[in-house]
C-alpha positions as CSV (number, residue, x, y, z in Angstrom):
1,X,104.3,79.4,57.0
2,X,103.9,75.8,58.3
3,X,105.4,76.8,61.7
4,X,103.0,79.7,62.0
5,X,99.9,77.4,61.4
6,X,101.3,74.9,63.9
7,X,101.8,77.6,66.5
8,X,98.2,78.8,66.0
9,X,96.8,75.3,66.4
10,X,98.8,74.7,69.6
11,X,97.6,78.1,70.9
12,X,93.9,77.2,70.1
13,X,94.3,73.8,71.7
14,X,95.8,75.2,74.8
15,X,93.1,78.0,75.1
16,X,90.4,75.4,74.6
17,X,91.8,73.2,77.4
18,X,91.8,76.1,79.8
19,X,88.3,77.1,78.9
20,X,87.0,73.6,79.4
21,X,88.5,73.5,82.9
22,X,86.7,76.7,83.8
23,X,83.4,75.5,82.5
24,X,83.8,72.2,84.4
25,X,84.5,74.1,87.6
26,X,81.2,76.1,87.2
27,X,79.0,73.1,86.7
28,X,80.5,70.9,89.4
29,X,78.0,70.1,92.1
30,X,78.4,68.7,95.6
31,X,77.5,65.1,96.2
32,X,76.0,66.0,99.6
33,X,72.2,65.6,100.0
34,X,70.2,68.9,100.2
35,X,69.3,68.1,103.9
36,X,73.0,67.9,104.9
37,X,73.3,71.7,105.1
38,X,71.5,71.6,108.4
39,X,69.1,74.2,109.6
40,X,69.5,76.5,106.6
41,X,68.8,73.7,104.1
42,X,69.4,74.2,100.4
43,X,68.8,77.9,99.6
44,X,67.5,77.2,96.1
45,X,64.9,74.7,97.3
46,X,63.7,77.0,100.1
47,X,63.5,80.0,97.8
48,X,61.5,78.1,95.2
49,X,58.9,77.1,97.8
50,X,58.2,80.6,98.8
51,X,58.7,82.6,95.6
52,X,55.0,83.2,95.2
53,X,54.3,84.0,98.9
54,X,54.0,87.6,100.1
55,X,56.5,88.7,102.7
56,X,55.7,91.2,105.4
57,X,56.0,92.2,109.0
58,X,52.9,92.0,111.2
59,X,51.6,95.4,112.1
60,X,48.2,94.5,113.6
61,X,46.2,91.3,114.2
62,X,42.4,91.5,114.1
63,X,39.7,88.8,114.5
64,X,39.3,88.2,110.8
65,X,42.3,90.0,109.2
66,X,46.0,90.6,109.6
67,X,47.7,93.9,108.6
68,X,51.3,93.8,107.2
69,X,54.0,96.4,106.6
70,X,56.9,96.1,104.3
71,X,55.1,94.1,101.6
72,X,55.6,94.3,97.8
73,X,52.2,96.1,97.8
74,X,53.4,98.7,100.4
75,X,52.7,99.3,104.1
76,X,49.3,98.7,105.8
77,X,48.2,95.9,103.6
78,X,45.1,94.0,104.8
79,X,44.9,90.2,104.4
80,X,41.5,88.6,105.2
81,X,41.6,85.4,107.4
82,X,39.2,82.6,106.8
83,X,38.3,79.5,108.7
84,X,40.4,77.5,106.2
85,X,43.5,79.7,106.7
86,X,46.5,77.6,107.9
87,X,49.1,78.9,110.3
88,X,52.6,77.3,110.2
89,X,55.5,78.1,112.6
90,X,58.9,76.5,112.0
91,X,57.3,73.8,109.8
92,X,54.7,72.8,112.3
93,X,51.0,73.7,112.5
94,X,50.3,76.7,114.6
95,X,47.5,79.1,115.5
96,X,46.7,82.8,115.0
97,X,47.1,83.3,118.7
98,X,50.8,82.6,118.5
99,X,51.4,85.5,116.0
100,X,52.7,88.7,117.5
101,X,53.1,92.3,116.2
102,X,56.6,92.5,114.6
103,X,56.8,88.9,113.4
104,X,58.1,88.3,109.9
105,X,55.6,86.2,107.9
106,X,55.2,84.8,104.4
107,X,51.6,84.6,103.2
108,X,50.2,82.5,100.5
109,X,47.3,84.6,99.4
110,X,44.7,84.7,96.6
111,X,43.6,88.0,95.3
112,X,40.1,88.5,94.2
113,X,40.1,90.1,90.7
114,X,37.0,92.2,91.1
115,X,37.5,93.6,94.7
116,X,41.3,93.3,94.9
117,X,40.8,91.8,98.3
118,X,43.7,89.6,99.6
119,X,42.6,86.3,101.2
120,X,45.3,84.5,103.3
121,X,45.4,80.8,102.6
122,X,48.6,80.0,104.5
123,X,50.6,82.1,107.0
124,X,54.2,80.9,107.5
125,X,56.6,82.1,110.3
126,X,59.9,80.9,111.7
127,X,63.3,80.0,110.4
128,X,63.6,77.4,107.6
129,X,59.9,76.5,107.4
130,X,59.1,73.3,105.6
131,X,56.1,72.2,103.6
132,X,53.2,71.1,105.7
133,X,50.2,69.3,104.2
134,X,46.9,71.1,104.2
């Protein structure tokens, strides 16, 4: 009986040691700084910045609006442009004139509750855009 209890304890200790090693491997993090990844940056930090933005492909550009396809609201979605709307390309300030049909964009928009009108506050294009102050 004593031998059986000893064997069970050894087995539990051995299994616990293996499980601890697997858990440690899952929580190990690199000591490299987030910027060390180069152009692609740290995917988690970039995704977090743009999780509330609306992604789409430019279908049409008007004087005071931009129409996007492939958004979470569907195709042909209209976003109103205001004087305060900021355009950012590859992390640098840009202009509406540099946008082209077919460009992939992320739009920080506010939606009016009563009219459901979408107002673009910031339009971001390019690879690996960074935060630009207003």
